[in-house]
Phi, psi and omega in degrees: 000128175304155189222134164258145168249127186217157170260137180214157181224127180269147181253150189272175185305322190292342177252010177104353183279212187281149177268336176248150174290159173275139182247141164057065173296341177280356190281350186065023180263336176274115184228072183279186171247156170249146174233126176290116177183172184297156183291344192259002177287142179231009182225138176277153181274097172240127176249113188064246180244018188246136177268134193253033182228163174250129193248136184238114172297129176227168172236121171291120184243349173204142184167190190288159176287340187214117183248112177278143171303139175085006178251135181273136186234149165273123179214169184244141184226141169267156181247083181302337182255015177289139359259014172309303177273128187273125180256017190316316193284350188269083180241171174306132182088357180283135173264139187210158169251161183254128178235149174243124183076201181265333187250334190275103170280115184252358174175179183217170184190185179218134171286120175274320178202161179221138167242135169239133181295337174221169187291145184266000000 
């Protein structure tokens, strides 16, 4: 399964993010979506009832035991729907937001590296 190495920052409730810190990012239980867009975006793009963004499912596979809002962390994420879901835009240098559900932006980050067990 392809893997991303990323730097991420979770945002606090005052910016519309999480009210509680995330625990055990290495447990493979945290499975948000990534949306490729500038790191400073804080609102989903919705027209009527239609989402105008592409959501990429990921699994956090390595990270801190306790992720505080406002602190930058280096983490690893697995791309579980590869190759069915195309993760082509998620390459080194790409900025993204982290979503819980489809509209709640809880963090942002940047891809540092991508490893593929086979060619993407």
